LUMGUFI-831205 format. One record per residue (C-alpha): residue number from 1; y, x, z. Coordinates in nm, 4 decimals, decimal comma. Last residue first. Example, Ala and Ser with C-alpha at 12.3 -4.5 7.8 and 13.67 -1.06 7.14 Angstrom:
LUMGUFI-831205
pos=2	north=-0,1060	east=1,3670	up=0,7140 $
pos=1	north=-0,4500	east=1,2300	up=0,7800 $
end
This chain:
LUMGUFI-831205
pos=381	north=-12,1837	east=1,3494	up=-9,3639 $
pos=380	north=-12,3453	east=1,2405	up=-9,0515 $
pos=379	north=-12,5086	east=1,5326	up=-8,8747 $
pos=378	north=-12,7756	east=1,4221	up=-8,6313 $
pos=377	north=-12,7935	east=1,5284	up=-8,2584 $
pos=376	north=-13,0993	east=1,6752	up=-8,1040 $
pos=375	north=-13,3122	east=1,4958	up=-7,8423 $
pos=374	north=-13,4812	east=1,2247	up=-8,0656 $
pos=373	north=-13,7599	east=1,0741	up=-7,8451 $
pos=372	north=-14,0781	east=0,9629	up=-8,0178 $
pos=371	north=-14,1616	east=0,5890	up=-8,0545 $
pos=370	north=-14,4406	east=0,4570	up=-7,8285 $
pos=369	north=-14,1870	east=0,2534	up=-7,6195 $
pos=368	north=-14,0989	east=0,0521	up=-7,9368 $
pos=367	north=-14,4595	east=-0,0511	up=-7,9925 $
pos=366	north=-14,5176	east=-0,1594	up=-7,6259 $
pos=365	north=-14,1909	east=-0,3653	up=-7,6373 $
pos=364	north=-14,2926	east=-0,5329	up=-7,9457 $
pos=363	north=-14,6205	east=-0,6394	up=-7,8020 $
pos=362	north=-14,4548	east=-0,7755	up=-7,4965 $
pos=361	north=-14,2050	east=-0,9780	up=-7,7154 $
pos=360	north=-14,4941	east=-1,1296	up=-7,9008 $
pos=359	north=-14,6611	east=-1,2350	up=-7,5779 $
pos=358	north=-14,3187	east=-1,3860	up=-7,4525 $
pos=357	north=-14,2780	east=-1,6171	up=-7,7649 $
pos=356	north=-14,4023	east=-1,9314	up=-7,5928 $
pos=355	north=-14,0857	east=-1,9146	up=-7,3489 $
pos=354	north=-13,8560	east=-2,1097	up=-7,5704 $
pos=353	north=-13,8111	east=-2,1121	up=-7,9441 $
pos=352	north=-13,4183	east=-2,0754	up=-7,9712 $
pos=351	north=-13,3258	east=-1,8888	up=-7,6496 $
pos=350	north=-13,6610	east=-1,7200	up=-7,6448 $
pos=349	north=-13,5834	east=-1,5671	up=-7,9892 $
pos=348	north=-13,2433	east=-1,4415	up=-7,9073 $
pos=347	north=-13,3538	east=-1,2974	up=-7,5850 $
pos=346	north=-13,6594	east=-1,1381	up=-7,7461 $
pos=345	north=-13,4597	east=-0,9756	up=-8,0224 $
pos=344	north=-13,1875	east=-0,8190	up=-7,7779 $
pos=343	north=-13,4622	east=-0,7171	up=-7,5233 $
pos=342	north=-13,6699	east=-0,5631	up=-7,8218 $
pos=341	north=-13,3766	east=-0,3722	up=-7,9606 $
pos=340	north=-13,2871	east=-0,2113	up=-7,6293 $
pos=339	north=-13,5783	east=0,0415	up=-7,6543 $
pos=338	north=-13,4645	east=0,1194	up=-8,0268 $
pos=337	north=-13,1051	east=0,1866	up=-7,9115 $
pos=336	north=-13,2012	east=0,4091	up=-7,6340 $
pos=335	north=-13,4099	east=0,6015	up=-7,8756 $
pos=334	north=-13,1671	east=0,6047	up=-8,1378 $
pos=333	north=-12,9174	east=0,7948	up=-7,9061 $
pos=332	north=-12,6514	east=0,8483	up=-8,1908 $
pos=331	north=-12,5303	east=1,1788	up=-8,0725 $
pos=330	north=-12,2261	east=1,2874	up=-8,2544 $
pos=329	north=-12,0865	east=1,5378	up=-8,5065 $
pos=328	north=-11,8771	east=1,3642	up=-8,7650 $
pos=327	north=-11,8681	east=1,5453	up=-9,1084 $
pos=326	north=-11,6233	east=1,7318	up=-9,3350 $
pos=325	north=-11,7626	east=2,0702	up=-9,2440 $
pos=324	north=-11,4234	east=2,2121	up=-9,1969 $
pos=323	north=-11,2878	east=1,8968	up=-9,0504 $
pos=322	north=-11,5489	east=1,8376	up=-8,7868 $
pos=321	north=-11,4722	east=1,4832	up=-8,6517 $
pos=320	north=-11,6052	east=1,4356	up=-8,2938 $
pos=319	north=-11,2619	east=1,4731	up=-8,1513 $
pos=318	north=-11,1139	east=1,1815	up=-8,3534 $
pos=317	north=-11,4164	east=0,9718	up=-8,2836 $
pos=316	north=-11,3698	east=1,0682	up=-7,8991 $
pos=315	north=-11,0045	east=0,9593	up=-7,9101 $
pos=314	north=-11,1010	east=0,6178	up=-8,0866 $
pos=313	north=-11,3550	east=0,5610	up=-7,8164 $
pos=312	north=-11,1195	east=0,6401	up=-7,5285 $
pos=311	north=-10,8485	east=0,3924	up=-7,6824 $
pos=310	north=-11,1208	east=0,1402	up=-7,7013 $
pos=309	north=-11,2396	east=0,1751	up=-7,3417 $
pos=308	north=-10,9699	east=-0,0165	up=-7,1520 $
pos=307	north=-10,9204	east=-0,2996	up=-7,4041 $
pos=306	north=-11,2965	east=-0,3315	up=-7,4375 $
pos=305	north=-11,3278	east=-0,3441	up=-7,0508 $
pos=304	north=-11,0555	east=-0,5975	up=-7,0380 $
pos=303	north=-11,2257	east=-0,8034	up=-7,2907 $
pos=302	north=-11,5647	east=-0,7889	up=-7,1016 $
pos=301	north=-11,3922	east=-0,8895	up=-6,7897 $
pos=300	north=-11,2081	east=-1,1757	up=-6,9487 $
pos=299	north=-11,5283	east=-1,3135	up=-7,1172 $
pos=298	north=-11,5155	east=-1,6454	up=-6,9412 $
pos=297	north=-11,1372	east=-1,6727	up=-7,0306 $
pos=296	north=-11,2079	east=-1,5813	up=-7,3975 $
pos=295	north=-11,4918	east=-1,8421	up=-7,3962 $
pos=294	north=-11,2569	east=-2,1107	up=-7,2526 $
pos=293	north=-10,9801	east=-2,0245	up=-7,5025 $
pos=292	north=-11,2386	east=-2,0594	up=-7,7827 $
pos=291	north=-11,3388	east=-2,3985	up=-7,6519 $
pos=290	north=-10,9841	east=-2,4956	up=-7,6234 $
pos=289	north=-10,9112	east=-2,4029	up=-7,9769 $
pos=288	north=-11,2141	east=-2,6262	up=-8,0740 $
pos=287	north=-11,0439	east=-2,9126	up=-7,8778 $
pos=286	north=-10,7105	east=-2,8311	up=-8,0434 $
pos=285	north=-10,8789	east=-2,8504	up=-8,3928 $
pos=284	north=-11,0447	east=-3,1766	up=-8,3083 $
pos=283	north=-10,7174	east=-3,3300	up=-8,1957 $
pos=282	north=-10,5397	east=-3,1961	up=-8,4949 $
pos=281	north=-10,7896	east=-3,3447	up=-8,7227 $
pos=280	north=-10,7882	east=-3,6789	up=-8,5624 $
pos=279	north=-10,4056	east=-3,6949	up=-8,5703 $
pos=278	north=-10,3756	east=-3,5830	up=-8,9260 $
pos=277	north=-10,1623	east=-3,8751	up=-9,0658 $
pos=276	north=-9,9435	east=-3,9061	up=-8,7570 $
pos=275	north=-9,8937	east=-3,5338	up=-8,7006 $
pos=274	north=-9,7918	east=-3,5144	up=-9,0727 $
pos=273	north=-9,5514	east=-3,8040	up=-9,0471 $
pos=272	north=-9,3899	east=-3,6652	up=-8,7331 $
pos=271	north=-9,3559	east=-3,3332	up=-8,8886 $
pos=270	north=-9,1904	east=-3,5007	up=-9,1814 $
pos=269	north=-8,9417	east=-3,6732	up=-8,9701 $
pos=268	north=-8,8720	east=-3,3525	up=-8,7773 $
pos=267	north=-8,7886	east=-3,1934	up=-9,1189 $
pos=266	north=-8,5523	east=-3,4657	up=-9,2073 $
pos=265	north=-8,3689	east=-3,4207	up=-8,8734 $
pos=264	north=-8,3647	east=-3,0462	up=-8,9181 $
pos=263	north=-8,2078	east=-3,0962	up=-9,2602 $
pos=262	north=-7,9364	east=-3,3336	up=-9,1103 $
pos=261	north=-7,8748	east=-3,0857	up=-8,8351 $
pos=260	north=-7,8425	east=-2,8037	up=-9,0756 $
pos=259	north=-7,6213	east=-2,9971	up=-9,2935 $
pos=258	north=-7,3810	east=-3,0731	up=-9,0000 $
pos=257	north=-7,3967	east=-2,7172	up=-8,8875 $
pos=256	north=-7,2943	east=-2,6095	up=-9,2320 $
pos=255	north=-6,9975	east=-2,8520	up=-9,2312 $
pos=254	north=-6,8947	east=-2,7504	up=-8,8757 $
pos=253	north=-6,8914	east=-2,3784	up=-8,9703 $
pos=252	north=-6,5180	east=-2,3389	up=-8,9036 $
pos=251	north=-6,5340	east=-2,5384	up=-8,5833 $
pos=250	north=-6,8341	east=-2,3515	up=-8,4651 $
pos=249	north=-6,6405	east=-2,0239	up=-8,5257 $
pos=248	north=-6,3309	east=-2,1613	up=-8,3503 $
pos=247	north=-6,5558	east=-2,2656	up=-8,0487 $
pos=246	north=-6,7242	east=-1,9143	up=-8,0444 $
pos=245	north=-6,3662	east=-1,7554	up=-8,0482 $
pos=244	north=-6,2469	east=-1,9724	up=-7,7779 $
pos=243	north=-6,5490	east=-1,8863	up=-7,5680 $
pos=242	north=-6,4825	east=-1,5178	up=-7,6360 $
pos=241	north=-6,1286	east=-1,5566	up=-7,5166 $
pos=240	north=-6,2256	east=-1,7435	up=-7,2103 $
pos=239	north=-6,4799	east=-1,4786	up=-7,1285 $
pos=238	north=-6,2080	east=-1,2051	up=-7,1819 $
pos=237	north=-5,9692	east=-1,3841	up=-6,9545 $
pos=236	north=-6,2389	east=-1,4251	up=-6,6904 $
pos=235	north=-6,3229	east=-1,0544	up=-6,7146 $
pos=234	north=-5,9508	east=-0,9554	up=-6,6837 $
pos=233	north=-5,8829	east=-1,1965	up=-6,3874 $
pos=232	north=-6,1833	east=-1,0460	up=-6,1942 $
pos=231	north=-5,9778	east=-0,9393	up=-5,9026 $
pos=230	north=-5,7631	east=-1,2501	up=-5,9349 $
pos=229	north=-6,0985	east=-1,4691	up=-5,9143 $
pos=228	north=-6,1868	east=-1,2754	up=-5,6007 $
pos=227	north=-5,8529	east=-1,3402	up=-5,4491 $
pos=226	north=-5,8751	east=-1,7076	up=-5,5404 $
pos=225	north=-6,2198	east=-1,7208	up=-5,3913 $
pos=224	north=-6,0950	east=-1,5408	up=-5,0631 $
pos=223	north=-5,8001	east=-1,7809	up=-5,0387 $
pos=222	north=-6,0340	east=-2,0684	up=-5,0820 $
pos=221	north=-6,2361	east=-1,9332	up=-4,7868 $
pos=220	north=-5,9415	east=-1,8963	up=-4,5700 $
pos=219	north=-5,8209	east=-2,2670	up=-4,6621 $
pos=218	north=-6,1644	east=-2,3724	up=-4,5563 $
pos=217	north=-6,1568	east=-2,1610	up=-4,2404 $
pos=216	north=-5,8138	east=-2,3160	up=-4,1527 $
pos=215	north=-5,9541	east=-2,6712	up=-4,2239 $
pos=214	north=-6,2415	east=-2,5922	up=-4,0143 $
pos=213	north=-6,0184	east=-2,4721	up=-3,7304 $
pos=212	north=-5,7824	east=-2,7695	up=-3,7780 $
pos=211	north=-6,0583	east=-3,0137	up=-3,7445 $
pos=210	north=-5,9325	east=-3,1821	up=-3,4350 $
pos=209	north=-5,5882	east=-3,1914	up=-3,5739 $
pos=208	north=-5,7321	east=-3,3545	up=-3,8892 $
pos=207	north=-5,8979	east=-3,6118	up=-3,6646 $
pos=206	north=-5,5769	east=-3,6597	up=-3,4715 $
pos=205	north=-5,3947	east=-3,7265	up=-3,7845 $
pos=204	north=-5,6454	east=-3,9891	up=-3,9081 $
pos=203	north=-5,6299	east=-4,1604	up=-3,5566 $
pos=202	north=-5,2583	east=-4,1673	up=-3,5822 $
pos=201	north=-5,2704	east=-4,3056	up=-3,9413 $
pos=200	north=-5,5134	east=-4,5544	up=-3,8347 $
pos=199	north=-5,2845	east=-4,6672	up=-3,5458 $
pos=198	north=-4,9906	east=-4,6898	up=-3,7882 $
pos=197	north=-5,2102	east=-4,9059	up=-4,0223 $
pos=196	north=-5,3019	east=-5,1277	up=-3,7262 $
pos=195	north=-4,9376	east=-5,1564	up=-3,5956 $
pos=194	north=-4,8461	east=-5,2559	up=-3,9640 $
pos=193	north=-5,1248	east=-5,5141	up=-3,9829 $
pos=192	north=-5,0206	east=-5,6629	up=-3,6498 $
pos=191	north=-4,6443	east=-5,6710	up=-3,7361 $
pos=190	north=-4,6870	east=-5,8227	up=-4,0700 $
pos=189	north=-4,5567	east=-6,1842	up=-3,9839 $
pos=188	north=-4,2354	east=-6,1106	up=-4,1656 $
pos=187	north=-4,2440	east=-5,7601	up=-4,3227 $
pos=186	north=-4,1988	east=-5,8946	up=-4,6762 $
pos=185	north=-3,9489	east=-6,1484	up=-4,6097 $
pos=184	north=-3,7380	east=-5,9020	up=-4,3862 $
pos=183	north=-3,7519	east=-5,6412	up=-4,6760 $
pos=182	north=-3,6384	east=-5,9043	up=-4,9205 $
pos=181	north=-3,3467	east=-5,9980	up=-4,6997 $
pos=180	north=-3,2520	east=-5,6368	up=-4,6362 $
pos=179	north=-3,2605	east=-5,5630	up=-5,0222 $
pos=178	north=-3,0686	east=-5,8867	up=-5,0841 $
pos=177	north=-2,7877	east=-5,7532	up=-4,8331 $
pos=176	north=-2,7998	east=-5,4054	up=-4,9790 $
pos=175	north=-2,7429	east=-5,5445	up=-5,3261 $
pos=174	north=-2,4596	east=-5,7803	up=-5,2310 $
pos=173	north=-2,2362	east=-5,6842	up=-5,5138 $
pos=172	north=-2,0317	east=-5,4369	up=-5,3132 $
pos=171	north=-2,3088	east=-5,3641	up=-5,0859 $
pos=170	north=-2,3522	east=-4,9994	up=-5,1977 $
pos=169	north=-1,9851	east=-4,9228	up=-5,1272 $
pos=168	north=-1,6791	east=-5,1234	up=-5,0592 $
pos=167	north=-1,8782	east=-5,4152	up=-4,9078 $
pos=166	north=-2,0360	east=-5,1609	up=-4,6722 $
pos=165	north=-2,3112	east=-4,8954	up=-4,7205 $
pos=164	north=-2,0824	east=-4,6273	up=-4,8097 $
pos=163	north=-1,8478	east=-4,7292	up=-4,5275 $
pos=162	north=-2,1438	east=-4,6981	up=-4,2972 $
pos=161	north=-2,2151	east=-4,3392	up=-4,4199 $
pos=160	north=-1,8320	east=-4,2460	up=-4,3893 $
pos=159	north=-1,8050	east=-4,3866	up=-4,0374 $
pos=158	north=-2,1170	east=-4,1953	up=-3,9116 $
pos=157	north=-1,9831	east=-3,8822	up=-4,0721 $
pos=156	north=-1,6440	east=-3,9327	up=-3,8868 $
pos=155	north=-1,8115	east=-4,0201	up=-3,5619 $
pos=154	north=-2,0179	east=-3,7031	up=-3,5782 $
pos=153	north=-1,7183	east=-3,4980	up=-3,6708 $
pos=152	north=-1,5314	east=-3,6470	up=-3,3815 $
pos=151	north=-1,8244	east=-3,5502	up=-3,1539 $
pos=150	north=-1,7977	east=-3,1923	up=-3,2430 $
pos=149	north=-2,0781	east=-3,0063	up=-3,4059 $
pos=148	north=-2,1797	east=-2,7085	up=-3,2092 $
pos=147	north=-2,0621	east=-2,3498	up=-3,2887 $
pos=146	north=-2,2400	east=-2,0584	up=-3,4409 $
pos=145	north=-2,1993	east=-1,6829	up=-3,4596 $
pos=144	north=-2,3719	east=-1,3920	up=-3,6508 $
pos=143	north=-2,2280	east=-1,4863	up=-3,9940 $
pos=142	north=-1,8754	east=-1,4980	up=-3,8187 $
pos=141	north=-1,9121	east=-1,1246	up=-3,7337 $
pos=140	north=-2,0375	east=-0,9880	up=-3,4075 $
pos=139	north=-1,8422	east=-0,6915	up=-3,2677 $
pos=138	north=-1,9850	east=-0,4153	up=-3,0727 $
pos=137	north=-1,8101	east=-0,2747	up=-2,7608 $
pos=136	north=-2,1402	east=-0,1390	up=-2,6325 $
pos=135	north=-2,4350	east=-0,0804	up=-2,8752 $
pos=134	north=-2,6724	east=-0,3606	up=-2,9816 $
pos=133	north=-3,0321	east=-0,2112	up=-2,9296 $
pos=132	north=-3,2627	east=-0,1052	up=-3,1822 $
pos=131	north=-3,6458	east=-0,1784	up=-3,1064 $
pos=130	north=-3,7734	east=-0,3740	up=-2,8070 $
pos=129	north=-3,7940	east=-0,7270	up=-2,6852 $
pos=128	north=-3,4302	east=-0,8052	up=-2,6244 $
pos=127	north=-3,3387	east=-1,1794	up=-2,5996 $
pos=126	north=-3,2433	east=-1,3618	up=-2,8936 $
pos=125	north=-2,9658	east=-1,4669	up=-2,8542 $
pos=124	north=-2,6332	east=-1,4574	up=-2,6633 $
pos=123	north=-2,5382	east=-1,8083	up=-2,5443 $
pos=122	north=-2,1660	east=-1,8579	up=-2,4945 $
pos=121	north=-2,0651	east=-2,1323	up=-2,2508 $
pos=120	north=-1,9004	east=-2,4820	up=-2,2768 $
pos=119	north=-1,7290	east=-2,6853	up=-2,0218 $
pos=118	north=-1,8498	east=-3,0229	up=-1,9636 $
pos=117	north=-1,7173	east=-3,3318	up=-2,1586 $
pos=116	north=-1,9864	east=-3,4073	up=-2,4139 $
pos=115	north=-2,2691	east=-3,2354	up=-2,2550 $
pos=114	north=-2,4422	east=-2,8851	up=-2,2510 $
pos=113	north=-2,2094	east=-2,7764	up=-2,5284 $
pos=112	north=-2,3348	east=-2,4407	up=-2,6473 $
pos=111	north=-2,1273	east=-2,1703	up=-2,8395 $
pos=110	north=-2,3684	east=-1,9380	up=-3,0171 $
pos=109	north=-2,3561	east=-1,5571	up=-3,0293 $
pos=108	north=-2,6124	east=-1,3622	up=-3,2434 $
pos=107	north=-2,8021	east=-1,0319	up=-3,1859 $
pos=106	north=-2,9456	east=-0,8332	up=-3,4748 $
pos=105	north=-2,9161	east=-0,5119	up=-3,2836 $
pos=104	north=-3,1112	east=-0,6513	up=-2,9959 $
pos=103	north=-2,9270	east=-0,7169	up=-2,6811 $
pos=102	north=-2,9746	east=-0,5152	up=-2,3445 $
pos=101	north=-2,9302	east=-0,6411	up=-1,9891 $
pos=100	north=-2,8904	east=-0,3868	up=-1,7048 $
pos=99	north=-2,5208	east=-0,3451	up=-1,8245 $
pos=98	north=-2,4313	east=-0,6956	up=-1,6984 $
pos=97	north=-2,2076	east=-0,8904	up=-1,9387 $
pos=96	north=-1,8642	east=-0,8755	up=-2,0828 $
pos=95	north=-1,7137	east=-1,1013	up=-2,3466 $
pos=94	north=-1,4255	east=-1,0711	up=-2,6084 $
pos=93	north=-1,3739	east=-1,3848	up=-2,8109 $
pos=92	north=-1,2018	east=-1,3476	up=-3,1581 $
pos=91	north=-1,0974	east=-1,6830	up=-3,3116 $
pos=90	north=-1,0915	east=-1,7570	up=-3,6764 $
pos=89	north=-0,8591	east=-1,9044	up=-3,9479 $
pos=88	north=-0,5630	east=-1,6650	up=-3,8681 $
pos=87	north=-0,6345	east=-1,4628	up=-3,5316 $
pos=86	north=-0,6738	east=-1,6533	up=-3,2194 $
pos=85	north=-0,7437	east=-1,4383	up=-2,9161 $
pos=84	north=-0,9837	east=-1,5495	up=-2,6394 $
pos=83	north=-1,0223	east=-1,2961	up=-2,3571 $
pos=82	north=-1,2836	east=-1,2082	up=-2,0948 $
pos=81	north=-1,5609	east=-1,4665	up=-2,1334 $
pos=80	north=-1,8228	east=-1,4216	up=-1,8736 $
pos=79	north=-2,1448	east=-1,2385	up=-1,7769 $
pos=78	north=-2,5082	east=-1,2633	up=-1,7248 $
pos=77	north=-2,5757	east=-1,6326	up=-1,6517 $
pos=76	north=-2,9413	east=-1,7173	up=-1,7354 $
pos=75	north=-2,9915	east=-1,9746	up=-2,0100 $
pos=74	north=-3,1936	east=-1,7401	up=-2,2264 $
pos=73	north=-2,9080	east=-1,5044	up=-2,2034 $
pos=72	north=-2,5704	east=-1,6433	up=-2,0848 $
pos=71	north=-2,2073	east=-1,5853	up=-2,0953 $
pos=70	north=-2,0156	east=-1,8334	up=-1,8688 $
pos=69	north=-1,6704	east=-1,9419	up=-1,9179 $
pos=68	north=-1,3903	east=-1,7077	up=-1,7488 $
pos=67	north=-1,1463	east=-1,7396	up=-2,0390 $
pos=66	north=-1,2013	east=-2,0696	up=-2,1924 $
pos=65	north=-1,4299	east=-2,2426	up=-2,4320 $
pos=64	north=-1,3968	east=-2,6235	up=-2,4951 $
pos=63	north=-1,3159	east=-2,5915	up=-2,8672 $
pos=62	north=-1,3480	east=-2,2261	up=-2,9779 $
pos=61	north=-1,3109	east=-2,2302	up=-3,3541 $
pos=60	north=-1,4520	east=-2,0452	up=-3,6518 $
pos=59	north=-1,5942	east=-1,7789	up=-3,4104 $
pos=58	north=-1,5765	east=-1,4064	up=-3,4267 $
pos=57	north=-1,7661	east=-1,2330	up=-3,1461 $
pos=56	north=-1,6844	east=-0,9393	up=-2,9119 $
pos=55	north=-1,9233	east=-0,7506	up=-2,6762 $
pos=54	north=-1,8663	east=-0,5493	up=-2,3681 $
pos=53	north=-2,0950	east=-0,4075	up=-2,1280 $
pos=52	north=-2,0561	east=-0,3959	up=-1,7529 $
pos=51	north=-2,2013	east=-0,2006	up=-1,4601 $
pos=50	north=-2,0767	east=0,1551	up=-1,5535 $
pos=49	north=-1,7377	east=0,0306	up=-1,6762 $
pos=48	north=-1,6847	east=-0,1672	up=-1,3656 $
pos=47	north=-1,7420	east=0,1369	up=-1,1571 $
pos=46	north=-1,5133	east=0,3418	up=-1,3512 $
pos=45	north=-1,2447	east=0,0823	up=-1,3317 $
pos=44	north=-1,2864	east=0,0242	up=-0,9612 $
pos=43	north=-1,2788	east=0,4119	up=-0,9017 $
pos=42	north=-0,9628	east=0,4353	up=-1,0988 $
pos=41	north=-0,7785	east=0,1566	up=-0,9085 $
pos=40	north=-0,8963	east=0,3159	up=-0,5855 $
pos=39	north=-0,7665	east=0,6530	up=-0,6901 $
pos=38	north=-0,4385	east=0,5235	up=-0,7813 $
pos=37	north=-0,4022	east=0,3497	up=-0,4527 $
pos=36	north=-0,5039	east=0,6557	up=-0,2585 $
pos=35	north=-0,2375	east=0,8612	up=-0,4522 $
pos=34	north=0,0349	east=0,6075	up=-0,3685 $
pos=33	north=-0,0806	east=0,5918	up=0,0031 $
pos=32	north=-0,0792	east=0,9847	up=0,0401 $
pos=31	north=0,2768	east=0,9989	up=-0,1160 $
pos=30	north=0,4110	east=0,7480	up=0,1248 $
pos=29	north=0,2683	east=0,9273	up=0,4297 $
pos=28	north=0,4265	east=1,2585	up=0,3220 $
pos=27	north=0,7796	east=1,1092	up=0,3335 $
pos=26	north=1,0107	east=1,1153	up=0,0474 $
pos=25	north=1,3258	east=1,3179	up=0,0842 $
pos=24	north=1,6493	east=1,1313	up=0,1746 $
pos=23	north=1,8804	east=1,1179	up=-0,1165 $
pos=22	north=2,2086	east=1,2787	up=-0,1691 $
pos=21	north=2,4936	east=1,1983	up=-0,3964 $
pos=20	north=2,7849	east=1,4437	up=-0,4246 $
pos=19	north=3,1385	east=1,3277	up=-0,4940 $
pos=18	north=3,3880	east=1,5738	up=-0,5967 $
pos=17	north=3,6771	east=1,7212	up=-0,4023 $
pos=16	north=3,6006	east=2,0622	up=-0,5223 $
pos=15	north=3,4106	east=2,1532	up=-0,2156 $
pos=14	north=3,4043	east=1,8839	up=0,0613 $
pos=13	north=3,1165	east=1,6852	up=-0,0203 $
pos=12	north=3,1055	east=1,3063	up=0,0180 $
pos=11	north=2,7721	east=1,1471	up=0,1269 $
pos=10	north=2,5936	east=0,8720	up=-0,0613 $
pos=9	north=2,4771	east=0,5744	up=0,1286 $
pos=8	north=2,0987	east=0,5466	up=0,1866 $
pos=7	north=1,8821	east=0,2692	up=0,0313 $
pos=6	north=1,6119	east=0,1406	up=0,2756 $
pos=5	north=1,2612	east=0,2793	up=0,2198 $
pos=4	north=0,9914	east=0,0872	up=0,0342 $
pos=3	north=0,6305	east=0,1059	up=0,1444 $
pos=2	north=0,3456	east=0,1357	up=-0,0899 $
pos=1	north=0,0023	east=-0,0012	up=-0,0049 $
end
């Protein structure tokens, strides 16, 4: 606190007859008080600067906002409005908030009206969740601010809407009145059906909501299918181009195709006539073919053996040929063949004549057993 001293009267000097003014020297206590006050003010300023941050925002208007109004983050009061300065067609609002709070670099400022007549506050949004932070003393442009719609603007818009529907607007010829009358006639007595329809819609919506997981999976599967089709877009385009080429070729050859179909129809008619005229013969031939097929099936093992041994026989025949001598050297095994003749002949005779030929077969066997054995090979020219 500074104390003021009473003003002293000037004293007259003797030398030169002039007037000399003298003042009482300041007291030490006064100097100490002034210095202490300055230090206190500086300390308050430094402390305030360390605990507060400042941000400014440009609004198109600040109706209902005053110096000292709240500044909030997520509805929590964190500061206050410091100054409101109009500048042309906009208003610059300077705000301070607690330094322990941080704002994102893309923060916005919105004036919020909690009710029609209550004081408004500034909401800083969104809350900080990481990344770059808004620096101290930053200024938010008009694109980053917002103001509420005023009540008079709402009334004015409502008035214009009602005027557009009135006798000077859409209802100038009574069209709106007729529409309302027709709507009333159509809806008269339809309350229960409308209620039922709304209930059905609500049930359907609930069903869709219950199946949201399946619907999401279906959409995901469709996305995968479309992705796969996109990956094979070139192949699909090539296929469609080739299909178009085939279709064009068929279109160009439509006359030939028509001729072919007519010829085929005539041929099928002739085949049908042939089958009809030779039905018995075809049945007999098919029956005989079935017998042949049955025989081949019953001799499947023998046929397999022939197929297996035939290449070996041809190989042996090639190796048995003596090119310098121009002959085939082989062992004919006539003895074994002769001994087997009786069995072959007897089996054929017994099949046709019965068991009465057995004595003849015994005599034939004894005769063949008495033949000499040929041990050396025979050259076949």
